[in-house]
C-alpha positions as CSV (number, residue, x, y, z in Angstrom):
1,M,-17.6,12.1,-18.8
2,M,-21.1,11.8,-17.5
3,T,-24.2,12.2,-19.5
4,K,-27.9,12.4,-18.6
5,T,-30.3,10.2,-20.4
6,P,-34.1,10.5,-20.3
7,T,-35.9,8.3,-17.8
8,T,-37.6,5.5,-19.7
9,H,-39.9,2.7,-18.6
10,F,-39.8,-0.7,-20.3
11,P,-41.2,-4.1,-20.0
12,T,-39.8,-6.7,-17.6
13,A,-36.7,-8.3,-19.1
14,R,-36.8,-11.5,-21.1
15,P,-36.4,-14.9,-19.4
16,A,-33.2,-15.2,-17.4
17,W,-30.0,-16.8,-18.7
18,R,-29.6,-20.0,-16.8
19,R,-32.2,-18.9,-14.3
20,R,-29.7,-16.4,-12.7
21,L,-31.5,-13.2,-13.7
22,W,-34.3,-13.7,-11.2
23,G,-31.7,-13.5,-8.4
24,A,-32.0,-15.2,-5.0
25,T,-34.1,-14.4,-2.0
26,L,-31.2,-15.0,0.5
27,A,-30.3,-11.3,0.8
28,A,-33.8,-10.1,1.3
29,A,-34.6,-12.9,3.7
30,A,-31.5,-12.0,5.8
31,M,-32.5,-8.4,6.0
32,G,-35.9,-9.4,7.4
33,A,-34.6,-11.9,10.0
34,P,-35.0,-10.8,13.6
35,A,-32.1,-10.0,15.9
36,V,-32.1,-11.3,19.4
37,A,-31.0,-8.0,20.9
38,G,-34.4,-6.4,20.4
39,A,-35.8,-3.4,18.6
40,V,-33.7,-0.4,17.7
41,E,-35.1,3.1,18.1
42,S,-36.2,5.1,15.1
43,G,-34.5,8.3,14.0
44,D,-33.1,10.2,11.1
45,W,-30.5,7.5,10.3
46,I,-28.5,7.1,7.1
47,G,-25.7,4.8,6.1
48,T,-22.3,6.5,6.0
49,W,-20.1,3.4,5.3
50,S,-20.6,-0.1,4.1
51,A,-18.8,-3.3,3.3
52,S,-21.0,-5.9,1.5
53,P,-21.0,-9.3,3.2
54,Q,-19.6,-12.3,1.3
55,P,-19.6,-16.0,2.2
56,T,-16.1,-17.4,2.8
57,W,-14.9,-20.0,0.2
58,E,-13.1,-23.3,0.3
59,S,-9.3,-23.6,0.4
60,D,-9.1,-24.8,-3.2
61,F,-10.1,-21.3,-4.5
62,A,-7.6,-19.2,-6.4
63,F,-7.1,-16.8,-3.5
64,P,-6.9,-17.5,0.3
65,T,-9.5,-15.8,2.4
66,G,-6.8,-14.2,4.6
67,I,-8.8,-14.7,7.8
68,P,-8.9,-17.5,10.4
69,A,-11.7,-20.0,9.9
70,T,-12.6,-19.8,13.6
71,L,-12.2,-17.0,16.2
72,R,-12.4,-17.7,19.9
73,D,-11.9,-15.4,22.9
74,Q,-10.6,-12.7,20.7
75,T,-11.1,-9.0,20.1
76,L,-11.3,-7.7,16.5
77,R,-10.7,-4.0,15.9
78,Q,-11.6,-2.6,12.5
79,V,-11.2,0.9,11.1
80,A,-13.4,2.6,8.6
81,R,-13.5,6.1,7.1
82,I,-17.1,7.3,7.0
83,S,-18.6,9.7,4.4
84,L,-21.3,11.8,6.2
85,G,-20.9,12.9,9.8
86,G,-23.7,13.0,12.4
87,R,-24.8,13.6,16.0
88,R,-24.8,9.9,16.9
89,V,-23.6,6.7,15.3
90,R,-24.5,3.0,15.3
91,L,-23.0,-0.1,13.8
92,V,-24.3,-2.9,11.8
93,L,-23.0,-6.4,12.1
94,S,-23.8,-9.3,9.8
95,N,-24.1,-13.1,10.2
96,A,-25.6,-13.3,6.7
97,Y,-23.8,-16.6,5.8
98,G,-23.5,-18.1,9.2
99,T,-25.2,-21.3,10.1
100,Q,-24.7,-20.8,13.8
101,P,-25.7,-17.9,16.1
102,L,-22.9,-15.3,16.5
103,V,-22.3,-14.3,20.1
104,I,-21.0,-10.8,20.7
105,G,-19.5,-10.4,24.2
106,A,-18.9,-6.7,24.1
107,A,-18.4,-3.9,21.5
108,G,-17.0,-0.4,21.4
109,I,-16.6,2.5,19.0
110,A,-14.2,5.4,19.0
111,L,-12.5,7.8,16.7
112,A,-9.5,6.1,15.2
113,G,-6.0,7.2,15.8
114,T,-2.8,5.8,14.3
115,G,-2.7,2.1,13.6
116,S,-4.7,0.2,16.1
117,A,-5.0,3.2,18.5
118,T,-8.1,5.2,19.3
119,V,-8.3,8.9,20.1
120,P,-8.3,9.5,23.9
121,G,-11.7,10.5,25.3
122,T,-13.7,9.2,22.3
123,D,-14.2,5.6,23.3
124,R,-17.8,4.6,23.8
125,P,-19.4,1.2,24.7
126,V,-21.9,-0.1,22.3
127,T,-25.1,-1.7,23.4
128,F,-27.8,-3.8,21.7
129,G,-31.3,-3.4,23.1
130,G,-29.7,-1.9,26.2
131,R,-27.4,-4.8,26.8
132,T,-23.6,-5.0,26.3
133,S,-23.8,-8.5,24.7
134,A,-25.9,-9.8,21.9
135,T,-26.5,-12.7,19.6
136,V,-26.7,-12.3,15.8
137,L,-28.9,-15.0,14.3
138,P,-27.8,-17.1,11.3
139,G,-28.6,-15.2,8.1
140,A,-29.4,-12.0,10.0
141,P,-27.9,-8.5,10.5
142,L,-27.8,-6.8,13.9
143,V,-28.1,-3.0,14.3
144,S,-26.7,-1.5,17.6
145,D,-28.3,1.1,19.8
146,P,-27.4,4.7,19.1
147,V,-24.0,5.8,20.5
148,D,-23.6,9.4,21.7
149,L,-20.5,10.1,19.6
150,A,-20.5,13.1,17.3
151,V,-18.5,12.4,14.1
152,A,-17.4,14.7,11.4
153,P,-17.7,14.0,7.7
154,L,-14.8,11.8,6.5
155,A,-13.8,10.8,10.0
156,R,-12.1,7.5,10.7
157,I,-13.9,5.2,13.1
158,A,-12.5,2.3,15.1
159,V,-15.0,-0.5,15.9
160,S,-14.0,-3.2,18.4
161,V,-15.9,-6.4,18.9
162,F,-15.1,-9.1,21.5
163,L,-16.1,-12.7,20.5
164,P,-16.1,-14.7,23.8
165,G,-16.9,-18.2,22.4
166,Q,-16.1,-20.0,19.2
167,A,-17.2,-18.0,16.2
168,Q,-17.1,-19.4,12.7
169,A,-15.9,-16.6,10.3
170,T,-18.3,-17.5,7.6
171,T,-19.4,-13.9,6.8
172,F,-16.7,-11.5,5.7
173,H,-15.6,-8.9,3.1
174,W,-12.5,-10.1,1.5
175,D,-10.8,-7.0,0.0
176,G,-11.1,-4.5,2.8
177,R,-8.0,-2.6,1.9
178,Q,-7.7,-1.7,5.6
179,T,-5.7,-3.3,8.4
180,A,-7.8,-5.0,11.0
181,Y,-6.3,-6.2,14.3
182,L,-6.9,-9.4,16.3
183,V,-5.9,-10.0,19.9
184,K,-6.6,-12.6,22.6
185,G,-9.1,-11.7,25.3
186,N,-11.5,-8.7,25.8
187,R,-9.6,-5.7,24.7
188,V,-12.6,-3.6,23.4
189,A,-11.8,-0.7,25.7
190,A,-8.0,-0.7,25.1
191,R,-6.5,2.5,23.9
192,R,-4.2,0.5,21.6
193,I,-4.2,-3.1,20.6
194,E,-1.0,-5.0,20.5
195,A,-2.2,-7.4,17.8
196,D,-1.5,-11.1,17.7
197,S,-2.4,-11.0,14.0
198,T,-3.8,-8.7,11.3
199,T,-5.9,-9.1,8.2
200,G,-6.9,-6.9,5.3
201,A,-10.4,-8.3,5.3
202,R,-13.6,-7.2,7.1
203,I,-15.1,-9.7,9.5
204,F,-18.8,-9.4,10.5
205,L,-18.8,-5.6,10.3
206,S,-21.0,-4.5,7.4
207,G,-22.1,-1.0,8.0
208,L,-22.0,2.3,10.0
209,Q,-24.9,4.7,10.2
210,V,-25.2,8.2,11.5
211,E,-28.0,10.4,12.8
212,A,-28.0,13.1,10.2
213,A,-30.2,16.0,9.0
214,A,-33.4,15.0,7.3
215,S,-32.1,16.4,4.0
216,A,-29.2,13.9,3.8
217,R,-29.3,11.3,1.0
218,A,-27.1,8.3,0.0
219,V,-25.5,7.2,-3.2
220,V,-24.6,3.5,-3.4
221,V,-21.9,2.2,-5.8
222,L,-22.6,-1.4,-6.9
223,G,-19.5,-2.8,-8.3
224,D,-16.6,-5.3,-8.4
225,S,-12.9,-5.0,-7.5
226,I,-12.5,-1.7,-9.4
227,T,-15.0,-0.2,-7.0
228,D,-13.9,-2.3,-4.0
229,G,-10.4,-0.7,-4.4
230,N,-8.2,-3.5,-5.5
231,G,-5.1,-1.7,-6.8
232,A,-5.5,1.3,-4.4
233,T,-3.0,1.8,-1.6
234,P,-4.1,0.0,1.6
235,D,-5.0,2.1,4.6
236,A,-5.1,5.2,2.5
237,D,-8.9,5.5,1.6
238,A,-7.9,5.8,-2.0
239,R,-10.8,3.9,-3.7
240,W,-12.7,5.9,-6.3
241,P,-15.9,5.9,-4.1
242,D,-13.7,7.4,-1.3
243,F,-12.8,10.3,-3.5
244,L,-16.4,10.6,-4.6
245,A,-17.4,10.7,-0.9
246,A,-15.1,13.7,-0.3
247,R,-16.8,15.5,-3.2
248,L,-20.3,14.7,-2.0
249,A,-20.0,15.3,1.7
250,P,-20.3,19.1,1.4
251,R,-23.7,18.4,-0.3
252,N,-24.9,16.3,2.6
253,V,-24.7,13.1,0.5
254,A,-23.3,9.8,1.8
255,V,-21.4,7.4,-0.4
256,L,-21.7,3.7,0.3
257,N,-19.3,1.3,-1.3
258,A,-21.1,-1.9,-2.4
259,G,-18.2,-3.2,-4.4
260,I,-17.0,-6.8,-4.0
261,S,-13.7,-7.9,-5.6
262,G,-14.6,-10.7,-8.0
263,A,-18.3,-9.7,-8.1
264,R,-20.3,-10.5,-11.1
265,L,-23.7,-9.3,-12.4
266,L,-24.9,-12.9,-13.1
267,G,-22.5,-15.2,-11.3
268,D,-21.6,-16.2,-7.7
269,R,-18.4,-17.3,-6.0
270,M,-16.8,-14.2,-4.6
271,G,-20.0,-12.9,-3.2
272,V,-23.5,-13.7,-4.6
273,N,-24.5,-12.3,-8.0
274,A,-25.6,-8.7,-8.1
275,L,-29.2,-9.5,-8.6
276,A,-29.3,-11.6,-5.5
277,R,-27.7,-8.9,-3.3
278,F,-29.3,-5.8,-4.8
279,D,-32.1,-5.5,-2.2
280,R,-29.7,-6.0,0.8
281,D,-26.7,-3.9,-0.4
282,V,-28.6,-1.1,-2.2
283,L,-32.4,-0.8,-1.9
284,S,-32.5,-1.5,1.9
285,Q,-30.1,1.4,2.6
286,P,-31.9,4.2,4.4
287,R,-32.5,7.3,2.2
288,V,-30.8,5.9,-0.8
289,K,-31.2,8.4,-3.7
290,T,-29.0,6.9,-6.5
291,V,-27.2,3.7,-7.3
292,I,-24.2,3.7,-9.7
293,V,-23.7,0.3,-11.4
294,L,-20.1,-0.6,-12.6
295,L,-20.4,-4.4,-13.1
296,G,-19.8,-6.9,-15.9
297,I,-16.1,-7.3,-16.5
298,N,-15.8,-10.4,-14.4
299,D,-18.8,-12.0,-16.1
300,I,-17.0,-11.5,-19.4
301,S,-13.5,-12.5,-18.3
302,W,-13.8,-15.2,-15.7
303,P,-14.7,-18.0,-18.1
304,G,-11.6,-20.0,-19.1
305,T,-9.5,-18.8,-16.1
306,A,-8.6,-20.4,-12.8
307,F,-11.7,-18.7,-11.4
308,D,-14.0,-20.5,-13.7
309,P,-12.2,-23.0,-15.9
310,Q,-15.3,-24.6,-17.3
311,G,-17.5,-21.5,-17.4
312,E,-19.2,-20.2,-20.5
313,R,-19.1,-16.5,-21.5
314,P,-22.6,-15.1,-21.2
315,P,-24.2,-13.6,-24.4
316,V,-24.6,-9.9,-24.6
317,E,-28.4,-10.4,-24.3
318,A,-28.0,-12.0,-20.9
319,L,-25.9,-9.2,-19.5
320,I,-28.3,-6.6,-20.9
321,D,-31.2,-8.5,-19.3
322,G,-29.4,-8.4,-16.0
323,Y,-28.9,-4.6,-16.2
324,R,-32.6,-4.2,-17.0
325,Q,-33.6,-6.2,-14.0
326,L,-31.5,-3.8,-11.8
327,I,-33.1,-0.8,-13.6
328,A,-36.6,-2.0,-13.1
329,R,-36.1,-2.8,-9.4
330,A,-34.4,0.5,-8.7
331,R,-37.2,2.5,-10.4
332,S,-39.9,0.5,-8.5
333,R,-38.4,2.0,-5.3
334,G,-37.9,5.5,-6.7
335,V,-34.1,5.1,-6.8
336,R,-32.2,6.8,-9.6
337,I,-29.9,4.4,-11.4
338,V,-26.7,5.4,-13.3
339,G,-24.7,3.1,-15.6
340,A,-20.9,3.2,-15.9
341,T,-19.1,1.8,-18.9
342,L,-16.6,-1.0,-18.4
343,T,-12.9,0.1,-18.4
344,P,-10.2,-1.2,-20.7
345,F,-8.3,-4.4,-19.7
346,E,-6.0,-5.5,-22.5
347,G,-3.0,-7.4,-20.9
348,A,-4.9,-7.7,-17.6
349,L,-3.3,-10.3,-15.1
350,A,-1.0,-11.7,-17.8
351,G,1.6,-14.0,-16.2
352,T,-0.5,-14.7,-13.2
353,P,-2.6,-17.7,-12.3
354,L,-5.4,-15.8,-14.0
355,E,-3.7,-15.9,-17.4
356,G,-6.4,-15.7,-20.1
357,Y,-8.5,-13.0,-18.3
358,F,-8.1,-10.9,-21.4
359,H,-8.9,-12.1,-24.9
360,A,-9.9,-10.1,-28.0
361,D,-13.3,-11.8,-28.1
362,K,-13.9,-10.8,-24.4
363,D,-13.0,-7.2,-25.3
364,A,-15.4,-7.3,-28.2
365,L,-18.2,-8.2,-25.7
366,R,-17.1,-5.4,-23.4
367,Q,-17.4,-3.0,-26.3
368,Q,-20.9,-4.2,-27.1
369,I,-22.0,-3.7,-23.5
370,N,-20.5,-0.2,-23.4
371,Q,-22.3,0.7,-26.6
372,W,-25.6,-0.4,-25.1
373,I,-24.9,1.5,-21.8
374,R,-24.1,4.7,-23.8
375,S,-26.8,4.6,-26.4
376,S,-29.8,2.7,-25.0
377,G,-31.2,5.5,-22.9
378,E,-32.3,3.0,-20.3
379,F,-30.2,4.3,-17.4
380,D,-31.0,7.7,-15.9
381,A,-27.5,8.8,-16.6
382,V,-24.2,7.4,-17.9
383,I,-20.7,7.7,-16.6
384,D,-18.3,7.0,-19.4
385,F,-15.3,5.6,-17.4
386,D,-14.1,3.7,-20.5
387,A,-13.6,7.0,-22.4
388,L,-11.8,8.5,-19.4
389,A,-9.5,5.6,-18.6
390,R,-8.4,4.3,-22.1
391,D,-5.1,5.1,-23.7
392,P,-5.9,7.3,-26.7
393,A,-3.0,5.5,-28.6
394,H,-4.2,2.0,-27.6
395,P,-7.9,2.2,-26.6
396,A,-8.1,-1.4,-25.4
397,R,-5.5,-0.5,-22.6
398,F,-5.7,1.5,-19.4
399,K,-3.8,4.8,-19.5
400,A,-0.4,4.2,-18.0
401,E,-0.8,7.0,-15.5
402,F,-4.1,5.6,-14.2
403,D,-3.0,1.9,-14.2
404,S,-2.2,0.2,-10.8
405,G,0.2,-2.0,-12.8
406,D,-2.0,-5.0,-13.4
407,H,-3.8,-3.4,-16.5
408,L,-7.2,-4.0,-14.9
409,H,-7.5,-1.9,-11.7
410,P,-6.8,1.8,-11.5
411,G,-4.2,3.0,-9.0
412,D,-4.8,5.9,-6.6
413,R,-4.4,8.5,-9.4
414,G,-6.8,6.6,-11.6
415,N,-9.3,6.3,-8.8
416,R,-9.2,10.0,-8.2
417,A,-9.7,10.6,-11.9
418,L,-12.8,8.3,-12.0
419,A,-14.3,10.1,-9.1
420,D,-13.6,13.5,-10.5
421,A,-15.3,12.5,-13.8
422,V,-18.7,12.1,-12.1
423,D,-21.1,15.0,-12.8
424,L,-22.6,15.5,-9.3
425,D,-25.6,17.4,-10.7
426,A,-26.4,14.5,-13.1
427,L,-25.9,12.0,-10.3
428,L,-28.4,13.6,-8.0
């Protein structure tokens, strides 16, 4: 379901629709901001896992954030399954949308056991510039010192962070699909956490990196909830990028999931628009080789729903201009860019507060976008997820066996099918 297209070069896209196509400088500025903990040593580092930071939203939004607005004197333990293994590991924290410094009292990393437990003998303290505590400046990321913990490909890692003072949880990743544990006090070194509460979101943790062979490369998947894993079984690592990571690990290629549920190519709200976060979430990743873009369905379908009741559907030209901006920026950095067609969604979210997500006119726009992705030759390669996922008897709908049940997101079986459809040779 994946085809190669010739590499083409083209002029800069036409003027942006409602000024959005020029993106924002927030993400790039955040990546360049200094961290108080001091310089990190250089090495053959590569990202092995990521969760794109989002700003939290107000209580009147359609979905609750699922996290406390403030954390104080609490330990937060989060589990992530990496893609590539390595000799050493380090973590990346983010205060991208904070307005106050974020104080880290202590941090630890270990191989994850069952639930909140860690594997005995693998617990390691994490330092920042040689110190066990650190401050993450507003708008900035913070990369830890290397930790001497050898990790295998597809290993599960537990990251524990103690927040001694009052921390405003303004930077998070809403749809983590993985249980995180919160408990009072400093329990960073605890073998098991008896949690006071849990959440399915990521808080402050945005990445894990490993020291890997110089030949290692990374593939980043820039997407929305279909990539983020909405519809996949929680705590099961059953997102389609997870299955792709399992296929690519033997080739020494990492897969970084830069999906955000609700993400749009041109619009903000559940995370900033893709053009604004492209540098931070994709181009800044060490040794990135390829980016896969699966975005646009929310731009098409949000207008007229509870997400965006007064919004206007963007014209096809505006969406194409947005893709062209991503293509131009990827190519300027020597990064291969692969376009994925938008999957069917007839009947999506019917009977929910997001009634009206699907409409025949919206589907007609999806079809126009898919035709351009397939035929324009502007991407380096194309993954035809639409052809794979659609019901042959009713092409506007998801195949029943791939559908999570909401007619928008694939379930575990569908996610595996999407990952298996990727031609690895064309991808790399």
